ROSE-4610 file (N, C-alpha, C; in Angstrom, 1 decimal, always signed):
// ROSE-4610
residu = [M/M/M/K/K/K/F/F/F/L/L/L/I/I/I/V/V/V/D/D/D/D/D/D/H/H/H/P/P/P/L/L/L/V/V/V/R/R/R/D/D/D/A/A/A/L/L/L/R/R/R/E/E/E/H/H/H/F/F/F/L/L/L/Q/Q/Q/I/I/I/N/N/N/P/P/P/G/G/G/A/A/A/E/E/E/V/V/V/L/L/L/E/E/E/A/A/A/P/P/P/T/T/T/G/G/G/A/A/A/A/A/A/A/A/A/L/L/L/E/E/E/H/H/H/V/V/V/G/G/G/R/R/R/A/A/A/P/P/P/D/D/D/L/L/L/D/D/D/L/L/L/I/I/I/L/L/L/L/L/L/D/D/D/Q/Q/Q/N/N/N/L/L/L/P/P/P/D/D/D/M/M/M/N/N/N/G/G/G/L/L/L/Q/Q/Q/V/V/V/L/L/L/A/A/A/V/V/V/L/L/L/R/R/R/A/A/A/R/R/R/Y/Y/Y/P/P/P/A/A/A/I/I/I/P/P/P/V/V/V/V/V/V/M/M/M/L/L/L/S/S/S/A/A/A/D/D/D/E/E/E/N/N/N/R/R/R/D/D/D/V/V/V/M/M/M/M/M/M/S/S/S/A/A/A/L/L/L/E/E/E/Q/Q/Q/G/G/G/A/A/A/S/S/S/G/G/G/F/F/F/I/I/I/P/P/P/K/K/K/S/S/S/L/L/L/P/P/P/V/V/V/L/L/L/V/V/V/M/M/M/L/L/L/G/G/G/A/A/A/L/L/L/R/R/R/L/L/L/V/V/V/L/L/L/S/S/S/G/G/G/G/G/G/V/V/V/Y/Y/Y/L/L/L/P/P/P/V/V/V/E/E/E/L/L/L/L/L/L/N/N/N/R/R/R/S/S/S/S/S/S/R/R/R/P/P/P/A/A/A/A/A/A/P/P/P/E/E/E/T/T/T/S/S/S/G/G/G/E/E/E/F/F/F/V/V/V/T/T/T/H/H/H/S/S/S/Q/Q/Q/V/V/V/A/A/A/G/G/G/H/H/H/A/A/A/K/K/K/T/T/T/P/P/P/A/A/A/D/D/D/F/F/F/G/G/G/L/L/L/S/S/S/E/E/E/R/R/R/Q/Q/Q/S/S/S/Q/Q/Q/V/V/V/L/L/L/A/A/A/L/L/L/L/L/L/I/I/I/Q/Q/Q/G/G/G/K/K/K/S/S/S/N/N/N/K/K/K/I/I/I/I/I/I/S/S/S/R/R/R/E/E/E/L/L/L/N/N/N/L/L/L/S/S/S/E/E/E/A/A/A/T/T/T/I/I/I/K/K/K/A/A/A/H/H/H/V/V/V/S/S/S/S/S/S/V/V/V/L/L/L/R/R/R/A/A/A/L/L/L/Q/Q/Q/V/V/V/N/N/N/S/S/S/R/R/R/S/S/S/Q/Q/Q/A/A/A/I/I/I/I/I/I/A/A/A/A/A/A/T/T/T/R/R/R/L/L/L/G/G/G/L/L/L/Q/Q/Q/I/I/I/D/D/D/Q/Q/Q/E/E/E/S/S/S]
num = [1/1/1/2/2/2/3/3/3/4/4/4/5/5/5/6/6/6/7/7/7/8/8/8/9/9/9/10/10/10/11/11/11/12/12/12/13/13/13/14/14/14/15/15/15/16/16/16/17/17/17/18/18/18/19/19/19/20/20/20/21/21/21/22/22/22/23/23/23/24/24/24/25/25/25/26/26/26/27/27/27/28/28/28/29/29/29/30/30/30/31/31/31/32/32/32/33/33/33/34/34/34/35/35/35/36/36/36/37/37/37/38/38/38/39/39/39/40/40/40/41/41/41/42/42/42/43/43/43/44/44/44/45/45/45/46/46/46/47/47/47/48/48/48/49/49/49/50/50/50/51/51/51/52/52/52/53/53/53/54/54/54/55/55/55/56/56/56/57/57/57/58/58/58/59/59/59/60/60/60/61/61/61/62/62/62/63/63/63/64/64/64/65/65/65/66/66/66/67/67/67/68/68/68/69/69/69/70/70/70/71/71/71/72/72/72/73/73/73/74/74/74/75/75/75/76/76/76/77/77/77/78/78/78/79/79/79/80/80/80/81/81/81/82/82/82/83/83/83/84/84/84/85/85/85/86/86/86/87/87/87/88/88/88/89/89/89/90/90/90/91/91/91/92/92/92/93/93/93/94/94/94/95/95/95/96/96/96/97/97/97/98/98/98/99/99/99/100/100/100/101/101/101/102/102/102/103/103/103/104/104/104/105/105/105/106/106/106/107/107/107/108/108/108/109/109/109/110/110/110/111/111/111/112/112/112/113/113/113/114/114/114/115/115/115/116/116/116/117/117/117/118/118/118/119/119/119/120/120/120/121/121/121/122/122/122/123/123/123/124/124/124/125/125/125/126/126/126/127/127/127/128/128/128/129/129/129/130/130/130/131/131/131/132/132/132/133/133/133/134/134/134/135/135/135/136/136/136/137/137/137/138/138/138/139/139/139/140/140/140/141/141/141/142/142/142/143/143/143/144/144/144/145/145/145/146/146/146/147/147/147/148/148/148/149/149/149/150/150/150/151/151/151/152/152/152/153/153/153/154/154/154/155/155/155/156/156/156/157/157/157/158/158/158/159/159/159/160/160/160/161/161/161/162/162/162/163/163/163/164/164/164/165/165/165/166/166/166/167/167/167/168/168/168/169/169/169/170/170/170/171/171/171/172/172/172/173/173/173/174/174/174/175/175/175/176/176/176/177/177/177/178/178/178/179/179/179/180/180/180/181/181/181/182/182/182/183/183/183/184/184/184/185/185/185/186/186/186/187/187/187/188/188/188/189/189/189/190/190/190/191/191/191/192/192/192/193/193/193/194/194/194/195/195/195/196/196/196/197/197/197/198/198/198/199/199/199/200/200/200/201/201/201/202/202/202/203/203/203/204/204/204/205/205/205/206/206/206/207/207/207/208/208/208/209/209/209/210/210/210/211/211/211/212/212/212/213/213/213/214/214/214/215/215/215/216/216/216/217/217/217/218/218/218/219/219/219/220/220/220/221/221/221/222/222/222/223/223/223/224/224/224/225/225/225/226/226/226/227/227/227/228/228/228]
x = [+55.3/+55.5/+55.1/+54.9/+54.4/+55.2/+55.8/+56.7/+56.2/+56.5/+56.2/+57.4/+57.8/+58.9/+58.4/+58.8/+58.4/+59.6/+59.7/+60.8/+60.3/+60.7/+60.3/+61.1/+62.2/+63.1/+62.8/+62.3/+62.0/+63.2/+64.4/+65.5/+65.9/+65.7/+65.9/+64.9/+63.7/+62.6/+62.9/+63.4/+63.7/+64.8/+65.8/+66.9/+66.5/+65.7/+65.2/+64.2/+63.4/+62.6/+63.4/+64.5/+65.4/+65.9/+66.2/+66.7/+65.7/+64.4/+63.4/+63.1/+63.2/+63.0/+64.2/+65.3/+66.4/+66.1/+65.5/+65.2/+64.0/+63.0/+61.9/+61.4/+61.9/+61.5/+60.1/+59.2/+57.8/+57.1/+57.8/+57.2/+56.4/+55.4/+54.7/+55.3/+55.8/+56.5/+55.7/+55.1/+54.4/+55.3/+54.9/+55.7/+54.9/+55.5/+54.8/+55.8/+55.6/+56.5/+56.4/+55.3/+55.0/+54.5/+54.5/+54.0/+52.5/+51.8/+50.3/+50.0/+50.7/+50.5/+50.8/+51.9/+52.2/+51.1/+50.5/+49.4/+48.2/+48.0/+46.9/+47.1/+48.4/+48.7/+48.5/+49.0/+48.9/+47.5/+46.7/+45.2/+44.6/+45.0/+44.4/+45.1/+46.4/+47.1/+47.8/+47.0/+47.6/+48.4/+48.4/+49.1/+50.6/+51.1/+52.5/+53.5/+54.5/+55.6/+56.7/+56.8/+57.8/+57.6/+57.9/+57.8/+59.2/+59.8/+61.1/+60.7/+61.0/+60.5/+61.7/+61.7/+62.7/+62.5/+63.6/+63.5/+63.0/+63.4/+63.0/+62.0/+60.8/+59.8/+59.3/+58.7/+58.3/+57.2/+56.3/+55.1/+55.2/+56.0/+56.0/+57.4/+57.8/+59.1/+58.8/+59.9/+59.7/+59.4/+59.9/+59.6/+58.1/+57.5/+56.1/+55.2/+55.7/+55.0/+55.1/+56.3/+56.6/+55.6/+55.5/+54.6/+53.2/+52.7/+51.3/+51.2/+52.2/+52.2/+52.2/+53.0/+53.1/+51.8/+51.1/+49.9/+48.8/+48.8/+47.7/+48.0/+49.2/+49.6/+50.8/+50.7/+51.9/+52.6/+51.9/+52.5/+53.4/+53.3/+54.1/+55.5/+56.6/+57.9/+58.2/+58.8/+59.1/+60.6/+61.3/+62.8/+62.9/+63.7/+63.9/+65.1/+65.0/+66.0/+66.5/+67.8/+68.2/+69.5/+69.5/+70.8/+71.6/+71.0/+71.7/+72.1/+73.4/+73.9/+74.1/+72.9/+72.9/+72.4/+73.2/+72.9/+71.6/+71.4/+70.3/+69.0/+69.0/+67.9/+67.6/+68.7/+68.5/+67.8/+68.3/+67.7/+66.3/+65.9/+64.6/+63.7/+64.2/+63.4/+63.2/+64.2/+64.1/+63.0/+63.1/+62.1/+60.7/+60.5/+59.2/+58.8/+59.6/+59.3/+59.8/+60.8/+61.3/+62.1/+62.1/+62.7/+64.1/+64.6/+65.9/+66.1/+67.4/+67.8/+68.9/+68.6/+69.6/+70.0/+71.3/+71.9/+71.8/+71.6/+71.5/+72.9/+74.0/+75.3/+75.7/+74.9/+75.3/+75.5/+76.5/+76.7/+75.5/+75.2/+74.0/+73.9/+75.0/+75.0/+74.7/+75.2/+74.9/+73.5/+72.9/+71.5/+70.6/+70.9/+70.2/+70.2/+71.4/+71.5/+70.6/+70.6/+69.9/+68.4/+67.9/+66.5/+66.1/+66.9/+66.7/+66.6/+67.5/+67.5/+66.2/+65.7/+64.5/+63.3/+63.3/+62.3/+62.3/+63.5/+63.6/+63.2/+62.9/+62.5/+63.6/+64.7/+65.7/+65.6/+66.5/+66.6/+67.9/+67.9/+69.2/+69.6/+70.8/+71.4/+72.8/+73.3/+74.7/+75.6/+76.5/+77.3/+78.1/+78.6/+79.4/+78.5/+77.2/+76.4/+76.0/+75.8/+75.4/+76.5/+77.7/+78.8/+79.3/+78.7/+79.1/+78.5/+79.3/+78.7/+78.0/+77.0/+76.3/+77.1/+78.1/+78.9/+80.3/+80.8/+82.1/+83.3/+83.3/+84.5/+84.6/+83.5/+83.5/+84.3/+85.3/+86.1/+85.3/+85.9/+85.3/+86.3/+85.8/+86.7/+86.3/+87.3/+87.0/+86.5/+85.4/+84.9/+83.9/+83.6/+82.7/+81.7/+80.6/+79.5/+79.7/+80.1/+80.5/+79.4/+79.1/+78.2/+78.7/+78.0/+78.5/+78.7/+77.8/+78.0/+79.3/+79.7/+80.9/+82.1/+82.0/+83.1/+83.3/+82.2/+82.2/+82.6/+82.8/+83.3/+82.2/+81.0/+79.8/+79.3/+80.2/+79.8/+79.2/+78.2/+77.5/+77.7/+77.6/+77.6/+76.3/+76.0/+74.7/+74.5/+75.7/+75.6/+75.0/+75.2/+74.6/+73.1/+72.5/+71.1/+70.6/+71.4/+71.0/+71.1/+71.8/+71.8/+73.0/+72.8/+73.8/+74.8/+75.9/+76.8/+76.1/+75.3/+74.6/+73.6/+72.9/+72.0/+72.7/+73.9/+74.7/+75.1/+75.4/+75.7/+74.5/+73.4/+72.1/+71.9/+72.1/+71.9/+72.9/+74.1/+75.1/+74.7/+74.1/+73.6/+72.3/+71.5/+70.3/+70.7/+71.7/+72.2/+72.7/+73.2/+73.7/+72.5/+71.2/+70.0/+69.6/+70.3/+70.1/+68.8/+68.2/+66.9/+67.2/+66.1/+66.2/+66.8/+66.5/+67.0/+68.5/+68.9/+70.4/+71.1/+70.6/+71.2/+71.3/+70.3/+70.3/+71.4/+71.6/+72.7/+74.1/+74.3/+75.6/+75.9/+74.9/+75.2/+74.9/+74.5/+74.2/+73.2/+72.1/+71.0/+69.7/+68.7/+67.4/+66.8/+65.9/+65.2/+64.3/+63.8/+62.9/+63.8/+65.0/+65.9/+66.3/+66.6/+66.9/+65.7/+64.5/+63.3/+63.2/+63.5/+63.4/+64.5/+65.7/+66.7/+66.4/+65.8/+65.4/+64.3/+63.4/+62.4/+63.0/+64.0/+64.7/+65.4/+66.0/+66.8/+65.8/+64.7/+63.7/+63.1/+62.9/+62.4/+63.5/+64.7/+65.8/+66.0/+65.8/+65.9/+64.6/+63.5/+62.2/+61.7/+61.8/+61.3/+60.5/+59.8/+58.9/+59.2/+60.3/+60.7/+62.2/+62.6/+64.1/+64.6/+63.8/+64.3/+64.4/+63.5/+63.6/+64.8/+65.1/+66.3/+67.6/+67.7/+68.8/+68.9/+67.8/+67.8/+68.2/+67.6/+67.9/+69.4/+69.9/+71.4/+72.2/+71.8/+72.5/+72.5/+71.2/+71.0/+71.5/+71.5/+72.0/+73.5/+74.1/+75.6/+76.1/+75.4/+75.9/+77.2/+78.2/+79.4/+79.3/+79.2/+79.0/+80.1/+80.7/+81.7/+81.1/+81.2/+80.5/+81.2/+82.3/+83.0/+82.7/+81.9/+81.6/+80.6]
y = [+107.9/+107.1/+105.7/+105.0/+103.6/+102.8/+101.7/+100.9/+99.4/+98.7/+97.3/+96.5/+95.5/+94.6/+93.3/+92.8/+91.6/+90.6/+89.7/+88.7/+87.6/+86.3/+85.2/+84.8/+85.5/+85.2/+86.2/+85.7/+86.6/+87.4/+86.8/+87.6/+88.7/+88.5/+89.6/+90.7/+90.3/+91.3/+92.1/+91.5/+92.2/+93.2/+92.8/+93.7/+94.9/+94.6/+95.7/+96.6/+96.1/+96.9/+97.9/+97.5/+98.4/+99.5/+99.1/+100.1/+101.2/+100.8/+101.8/+102.6/+102.1/+102.9/+103.8/+103.5/+104.5/+105.7/+105.4/+106.5/+107.3/+106.7/+107.4/+106.6/+107.1/+106.3/+106.1/+107.0/+106.8/+106.1/+105.5/+104.8/+103.6/+103.3/+102.0/+101.1/+99.9/+99.0/+97.7/+97.4/+96.2/+95.1/+93.9/+92.8/+91.7/+91.1/+90.0/+89.0/+87.7/+86.6/+86.1/+86.4/+85.9/+87.0/+86.7/+87.7/+87.9/+86.8/+86.9/+87.8/+87.6/+88.4/+89.8/+90.1/+91.5/+92.2/+91.5/+92.1/+92.4/+91.5/+91.7/+92.9/+93.1/+94.2/+95.5/+95.5/+96.8/+97.1/+96.1/+96.3/+97.0/+96.6/+97.3/+98.6/+98.8/+100.0/+100.6/+101.1/+101.7/+103.0/+103.5/+104.7/+104.5/+103.4/+103.1/+104.1/+104.4/+105.3/+104.5/+103.2/+102.4/+101.0/+100.1/+98.7/+98.1/+97.3/+96.7/+95.2/+94.8/+93.5/+92.6/+91.4/+90.4/+89.8/+89.5/+88.9/+87.4/+86.7/+85.3/+85.0/+84.7/+84.5/+83.0/+82.4/+81.0/+80.8/+81.7/+81.5/+82.2/+83.3/+84.0/+84.6/+84.8/+85.5/+87.0/+87.6/+89.1/+89.9/+89.6/+90.3/+90.2/+89.0/+88.8/+89.7/+89.8/+90.6/+92.1/+92.5/+93.8/+94.2/+93.3/+93.6/+93.9/+93.1/+93.3/+94.7/+94.9/+96.2/+97.4/+97.3/+98.5/+98.7/+97.6/+97.7/+98.2/+97.8/+98.2/+99.5/+99.6/+100.8/+101.5/+102.1/+102.7/+103.8/+104.4/+105.5/+105.1/+103.9/+103.4/+103.0/+103.6/+103.2/+101.8/+101.0/+99.6/+99.4/+98.9/+98.6/+97.1/+96.6/+95.2/+94.8/+93.9/+93.4/+92.0/+91.8/+90.6/+90.1/+88.7/+88.1/+87.8/+87.9/+87.6/+88.9/+89.1/+90.4/+90.2/+90.2/+89.9/+91.1/+91.6/+92.8/+92.7/+91.5/+91.3/+91.3/+90.8/+90.8/+92.3/+93.1/+94.5/+95.2/+95.0/+95.7/+95.3/+94.0/+93.6/+94.3/+94.4/+95.1/+96.6/+97.2/+98.6/+98.7/+97.7/+97.7/+97.6/+96.9/+96.7/+97.9/+98.9/+100.0/+100.1/+99.3/+99.4/+100.8/+101.3/+102.5/+102.3/+101.0/+100.8/+99.3/+98.9/+97.5/+97.5/+96.8/+96.7/+95.3/+95.0/+93.7/+93.5/+92.3/+92.1/+92.2/+92.2/+92.3/+93.7/+94.7/+96.1/+96.4/+97.1/+97.6/+98.3/+98.3/+98.9/+100.4/+101.2/+102.6/+102.9/+102.0/+102.2/+101.9/+100.9/+100.5/+101.6/+102.2/+103.3/+104.5/+104.8/+105.9/+105.6/+104.3/+103.9/+104.1/+103.7/+103.9/+105.4/+106.2/+107.6/+108.2/+107.8/+108.3/+108.0/+106.8/+106.5/+107.3/+107.4/+108.2/+109.7/+110.2/+111.6/+111.7/+110.6/+110.7/+110.2/+109.7/+109.2/+107.7/+107.2/+105.8/+105.2/+104.2/+103.6/+102.4/+102.4/+101.3/+101.2/+100.0/+99.8/+100.1/+101.0/+101.4/+100.2/+99.3/+98.1/+97.2/+97.1/+96.3/+97.0/+98.3/+99.2/+99.1/+99.1/+99.2/+97.8/+96.7/+95.4/+94.9/+94.3/+93.8/+92.5/+92.2/+90.9/+89.9/+90.4/+89.5/+89.5/+88.3/+88.3/+88.9/+88.9/+89.4/+90.9/+91.6/+93.1/+93.8/+94.7/+95.4/+96.5/+97.0/+98.2/+99.3/+100.6/+101.7/+102.6/+102.9/+103.6/+105.0/+105.4/+106.7/+106.9/+105.9/+106.0/+104.9/+105.2/+104.3/+103.5/+102.2/+101.4/+100.4/+100.3/+99.3/+98.5/+97.5/+96.7/+97.5/+98.4/+99.1/+100.0/+100.5/+101.2/+100.3/+99.1/+98.2/+97.8/+97.7/+97.3/+98.4/+99.6/+100.7/+101.6/+101.5/+102.2/+103.2/+103.7/+104.5/+105.8/+106.2/+107.5/+108.4/+109.7/+110.6/+111.3/+111.9/+112.7/+113.7/+114.3/+115.3/+114.7/+113.4/+112.8/+112.8/+113.0/+113.0/+114.4/+115.4/+116.8/+117.4/+116.7/+117.2/+118.1/+119.2/+120.2/+119.6/+120.3/+119.9/+119.8/+120.8/+120.8/+119.6/+119.3/+118.2/+116.9/+116.8/+115.6/+115.4/+116.5/+116.4/+115.9/+116.4/+116.0/+114.5/+114.1/+112.7/+111.8/+112.2/+111.4/+111.2/+112.3/+112.2/+111.4/+111.5/+110.6/+109.2/+108.8/+107.4/+107.0/+107.9/+107.6/+107.5/+107.8/+107.6/+108.8/+109.9/+111.0/+111.8/+112.3/+113.1/+114.5/+115.1/+116.5/+117.4/+117.2/+118.1/+117.9/+116.7/+116.4/+117.0/+116.7/+117.2/+118.8/+119.4/+120.9/+121.4/+120.7/+121.0/+120.8/+119.7/+119.4/+120.3/+120.7/+121.6/+123.1/+123.3/+124.7/+125.4/+124.7/+125.2/+125.0/+125.8/+125.6/+124.3/+123.8/+122.6/+122.7/+123.9/+124.1/+124.0/+124.5/+124.4/+122.9/+122.2/+120.8/+120.0/+120.3/+119.6/+119.8/+121.1/+121.3/+120.5/+120.4/+119.6/+118.2/+117.7/+116.2/+116.0/+116.9/+116.7/+116.7/+117.5/+117.6/+116.2/+115.7/+114.4/+113.3/+113.3/+112.2/+112.3/+113.5/+113.7/+113.2/+113.6/+113.2/+111.7/+111.0/+109.6/+108.9/+109.7/+109.1/+108.1/+108.6/+107.8/+108.6/+108.0/+108.7/+108.8/+108.1/+108.1/+108.0/+108.3/+108.2/+106.8/+105.8/+104.4/+104.1/+104.5/+104.2/+104.9/+106.1/+106.8/+106.0/+105.4/+104.6/+103.4/+102.8/+101.6/+102.0/+103.2/+103.6/+104.0/+104.6/+105.0/+103.7/+102.7/+101.4/+100.8/+100.7/+100.0/+100.8/+102.2/+103.0/+103.1/+102.6/+102.7/+104.1/+104.9/+106.2/+106.3/+107.0/+107.2/+108.4/+108.3/+109.4/+109.5/+110.7/+110.9/+111.2/+110.3/+110.5/+111.6/+112.1/+113.1/+114.5/+114.6/+115.9/+116.6]
z = [-29.7/-31.0/-30.8/-31.9/-31.8/-32.9/-32.4/-33.3/-33.2/-34.3/-34.4/-34.7/-33.9/-34.2/-34.6/-35.8/-36.3/-36.4/-35.5/-35.4/-34.6/-35.0/-34.3/-33.1/-32.8/-31.7/-30.5/-29.4/-28.3/-27.8/-27.8/-27.3/-28.3/-29.5/-30.5/-30.3/-30.1/-29.9/-28.7/-27.6/-26.4/-26.6/-27.4/-27.6/-28.5/-29.5/-30.4/-29.7/-28.7/-27.9/-27.1/-26.6/-25.8/-26.8/-28.0/-29.0/-29.2/-29.4/-29.7/-28.4/-27.3/-26.1/-25.8/-26.3/-26.3/-27.2/-28.3/-29.3/-28.7/-28.1/-27.5/-26.3/-25.1/-23.8/-23.6/-24.2/-23.9/-25.1/-26.0/-27.1/-26.7/-27.5/-27.4/-28.4/-27.9/-28.8/-28.9/-30.1/-30.3/-30.8/-30.6/-31.1/-31.8/-32.9/-33.6/-34.0/-33.7/-34.0/-35.4/-36.1/-37.5/-38.4/-39.7/-40.6/-40.5/-40.2/-40.0/-38.8/-37.7/-36.5/-36.7/-37.5/-37.9/-38.6/-39.6/-40.4/-39.5/-38.5/-37.6/-36.7/-36.2/-35.4/-36.2/-37.5/-38.3/-38.6/-38.8/-39.0/-37.9/-36.6/-35.4/-35.1/-35.6/-35.2/-36.5/-37.4/-38.6/-38.4/-37.2/-36.9/-36.5/-36.9/-36.5/-37.1/-36.4/-36.9/-37.7/-37.4/-38.1/-37.8/-38.8/-38.6/-38.9/-38.0/-38.2/-38.5/-39.7/-40.2/-40.5/-39.8/-40.1/-41.5/-42.2/-43.5/-43.4/-42.4/-42.3/-41.2/-41.5/-40.5/-40.7/-39.7/-39.8/-40.7/-41.0/-41.8/-43.2/-43.3/-44.5/-44.7/-45.9/-46.2/-45.9/-45.3/-45.0/-46.2/-47.4/-48.6/-48.9/-48.6/-48.9/-48.0/-46.7/-45.7/-46.2/-46.6/-47.0/-48.2/-49.1/-50.3/-49.8/-48.9/-48.4/-47.6/-46.8/-46.1/-47.0/-48.0/-48.9/-49.7/-50.0/-50.7/-49.8/-48.6/-47.7/-46.9/-46.5/-45.6/-46.2/-47.3/-48.0/-47.2/-46.2/-45.5/-44.3/-43.9/-42.7/-43.2/-42.7/-43.0/-42.5/-43.4/-43.1/-43.3/-42.3/-42.4/-42.3/-43.3/-43.4/-42.5/-41.6/-40.7/-41.2/-41.4/-42.0/-41.4/-41.2/-40.8/-42.0/-43.2/-44.4/-45.1/-45.1/-45.7/-47.2/-47.9/-49.3/-50.0/-51.0/-51.7/-52.5/-53.1/-53.9/-53.1/-51.9/-51.0/-50.6/-50.3/-50.0/-51.1/-52.4/-53.5/-53.7/-53.5/-53.6/-52.6/-51.4/-50.4/-50.8/-51.3/-51.8/-52.9/-53.8/-55.0/-54.5/-53.4/-52.8/-51.9/-51.7/-50.9/-49.5/-49.2/-47.8/-47.7/-46.5/-46.2/-45.6/-45.6/-45.1/-45.0/-44.9/-44.8/-43.7/-42.6/-41.5/-41.2/-41.4/-41.1/-39.6/-39.1/-37.6/-37.0/-37.8/-37.3/-37.0/-37.3/-37.1/-35.6/-35.3/-33.9/-33.4/-32.1/-31.6/-31.9/-31.8/-32.1/-33.5/-34.4/-35.8/-36.1/-35.5/-35.7/-35.2/-34.0/-33.5/-34.5/-35.0/-36.0/-37.2/-37.7/-38.9/-38.6/-37.5/-37.1/-37.0/-36.4/-36.3/-37.7/-38.6/-40.0/-40.7/-40.6/-41.2/-40.6/-39.3/-38.6/-39.0/-39.5/-39.9/-41.4/-42.0/-43.4/-44.4/-43.9/-44.8/-45.1/-45.8/-46.2/-45.8/-44.9/-44.5/-45.3/-45.9/-46.5/-46.1/-45.7/-45.4/-46.6/-46.5/-47.6/-48.2/-47.3/-47.8/-48.6/-48.4/-49.2/-50.5/-50.4/-51.5/-52.6/-52.2/-53.1/-53.5/-52.9/-53.2/-54.5/-55.3/-56.6/-56.3/-57.1/-57.0/-57.9/-58.6/-59.4/-58.7/-58.4/-57.6/-58.2/-59.6/-60.3/-60.4/-60.0/-60.2/-59.2/-59.5/-58.6/-57.9/-56.8/-56.2/-56.2/-56.2/-56.2/-55.0/-54.1/-52.9/-53.2/-52.5/-52.6/-53.7/-54.5/-55.6/-55.6/-56.3/-56.4/-57.6/-57.5/-58.6/-59.0/-60.3/-60.8/-61.9/-62.4/-63.5/-64.7/-65.1/-66.3/-66.3/-65.1/-64.9/-65.2/-64.6/-64.7/-66.2/-66.9/-68.3/-69.2/-68.6/-69.5/-70.0/-69.3/-69.8/-68.7/-67.9/-66.7/-67.2/-66.5/-66.8/-65.6/-65.8/-64.7/-64.6/-63.4/-63.3/-64.4/-64.9/-65.9/-67.2/-67.4/-68.6/-68.5/-67.3/-67.2/-66.9/-67.2/-67.1/-65.7/-64.8/-63.4/-63.3/-62.5/-62.2/-61.2/-60.9/-59.9/-58.5/-58.2/-56.9/-56.8/-57.9/-57.9/-57.8/-58.4/-58.3/-56.8/-56.1/-54.7/-53.9/-54.2/-53.6/-53.8/-55.1/-55.4/-54.6/-54.5/-53.7/-52.3/-51.7/-50.3/-50.2/-51.3/-51.3/-51.3/-52.1/-52.1/-50.8/-50.0/-48.6/-47.7/-48.2/-47.4/-46.6/-46.8/-45.9/-46.2/-45.1/-45.3/-45.8/-46.2/-46.7/-45.6/-44.4/-43.3/-43.1/-43.2/-43.0/-44.3/-45.5/-46.7/-46.6/-46.2/-46.1/-45.2/-44.1/-43.2/-43.8/-44.5/-45.1/-46.2/-47.0/-48.1/-47.8/-46.6/-46.1/-47.0/-47.3/-48.1/-47.3/-47.7/-47.1/-47.5/-46.6/-46.9/-48.2/-48.4/-49.6/-50.8/-50.8/-51.9/-52.2/-51.1/-51.2/-51.8/-51.3/-51.8/-53.3/-53.8/-55.2/-56.0/-55.4/-56.1/-56.1/-55.0/-55.0/-56.0/-56.2/-57.2/-58.6/-58.8/-60.1/-60.4/-59.3/-59.4/-59.8/-59.1/-59.4/-60.8/-61.3/-62.6/-63.6/-63.4/-64.3/-64.4/-63.3/-63.3/-63.6/-63.7/-64.1/-63.0/-61.8/-60.6/-59.8/-58.8/-57.9/-56.5/-56.1/-54.7/-54.5/-53.3/-53.0/-53.1/-52.7/-52.8/-54.3/-55.1/-56.5/-57.2/-56.6/-57.2/-56.9/-55.7/-55.4/-56.3/-56.5/-57.4/-58.8/-59.3/-60.7/-60.8/-59.8/-59.9/-60.0/-59.3/-59.3/-60.7/-61.2/-62.5/-63.7/-63.6/-64.7/-64.7/-63.7/-63.7/-63.4/-62.7/-62.4/-61.6/-62.1/-61.4/-60.6/-59.3/-58.4/-57.4/-57.3/-56.3/-55.0/-54.1/-52.8/-52.0/-52.4/-51.6/-52.1/-53.3/-53.9/-53.0]
């Protein structure tokens, strides 16, 4: 496997390199201290399995680098790494096609799990940020996906979009960032069946990707029981 770490701090890059080598001891881990260097690396090695991209770089904003990467190399998964645990930044990264958002404060084991999830085809988002309102006055409800429209009394459910109970369960797991393989295990269904359900969910929400589905669920104010 081949990975690229984009961060201007050498000590951070060293630590992240060790994380990747724990995932795959034989991996080739490339490093770039700036956005420009990252784009040069990807131009020479477009077969990367994953790019871990810091939000704050000395020459470019991480979101700017992400936009270029998505335009030129849409098949390479990019995970945003950030010292700023800001929900709006996370949502912006998702909108631009990131496959995950990892706060630098995550414990090592959680970060390793997040990277493995993305490598398996999932999307990693920290639940505490996903459920955090960008408006300070909005309350949270344990076990549910809460948004402003729900708080305002306009909550919708997956059934309002024509989704079955099983498709609602799939959507809840999608929001948790889980891959088709993991969802199939949790629901005890074949991956082919899960793939069909995911396609139905994307059509119902009128989106084309898992990341877009998460964004749509947020903006539409879907009330989803994560325990279902």
